Residue, then its C-alpha position, 0 to 999 in steps of 0.5 A: m458509523q463507518r469503519t476506516p481503513q488501516k494501511v501500512t507502509a514498510f521502510v525495511t532497511r540493512g546497514v548502518g550510517e552512510d551505508a544503510e540501504l532501503l529495500v525497494f521494488r519496481h511495479p510494472h504499472a506502478g513505478l517504484r515503490l516500498p511495500a505497502g498495503t491493507v491491514e487485514v481483518d484481525e491482523s495487528p498494523p506491525a504484523a500487516a507490514l511483516r506480511e506485506v515485505l514477505e509478500e512483495t519482496a520475498v524478504t523475511a523482516r523484523d523488528p517494526a518500530l512505528l515512525a509516524s501515523e497520518r490520517t489521510e481525509l478523502s476529496r468530496s467525492g472521494r471514498a474507499l471501501v471496508a469491505p468487498a463488493s460486488l457492483r450491481t445494475g442498480p440501487a435495489p439489493d436484488r438487482a443483477q450483479l454486473g460481475a465486477s468485484l471490488r476489493r476491500e480498500l479500493p478508492c473510488r469515486l461516490l457519484t450518487t446515493v439513493n436509499g442506502a445505496a451508493e453509485v461509484m465509479v472505480e477507475e484503475s490506471d498504470l500509474a507509471t504512465g497514467q493510462m487507463l486500464q480499467r473503468y467500472t460504474g455500478w451500485i454497492d451498499e453505502t455502509t461500504l464505503a469510507t471518506s478517510i484513510e489511517r496509514r502506519h509508516f513502519h521501520l523494519t530489518t532484516a537478517q536474510q542475505t539477498a542478491r542485489r537484484w531479485r524478481q518476486r511473483a506478487e499478487g498472482r499476476f505481477d513480477f517485482e523487481c526488488y532491489w537495494v537503494r542507498l538511504s541517503a539517496e534519493p530514490g524517486l518513489a512513485a507518488p504518493q510514496q515519496a513524500w511518505f518517505e520524505l516524512c520518515r526520512p529523519a527518523l529513519r536516519v537517526s535509526t540507521g545511524k546507531a543500530d547494528v543491522p546485519g544482512r549486507d551483502p559483503 
């Protein structure tokens, strides 16, 4: 049976009521975003949410509380990798590798299958401009592919003092510009994160209206 990739999204807030703020960052190729990512092997979803916040924004968050869960069925040819894979030139396991190593949870398109092997196409684009960055086509084991993704959205808080804006080096190659926006405003997150925000905003408004969340700059 195919495993389903597990994803998390982190809505980190500080302040209460109309003063509540949401932590976001600007990705150089993917627009305005929330901390989010894949649950690692032997990692719980709450722990993954805490880790993603720290890795992508350098903020130490706490108290992850589940806001919502959703399962996304991929398109007819859409797939996601459940394990890292190396593309090869043909369906046979002994065919030469193409040199492109695909990370776990990477989305791809299924082209065809032969005897348990799958030919896939992987495209990486600049989500802010739509410009194609890289495209790979090759063969991997069909068992490494999944047809759906499960995502959990968490509300977290922080007591950490931060500047209004700061930069965080992430993934060893990107500089993220991190900052706070009013929860009551329209953040204009990149798709599909804006839809996640709309889904969770009512619960976030309730949570931030009831609890005192320290950490806001004077």
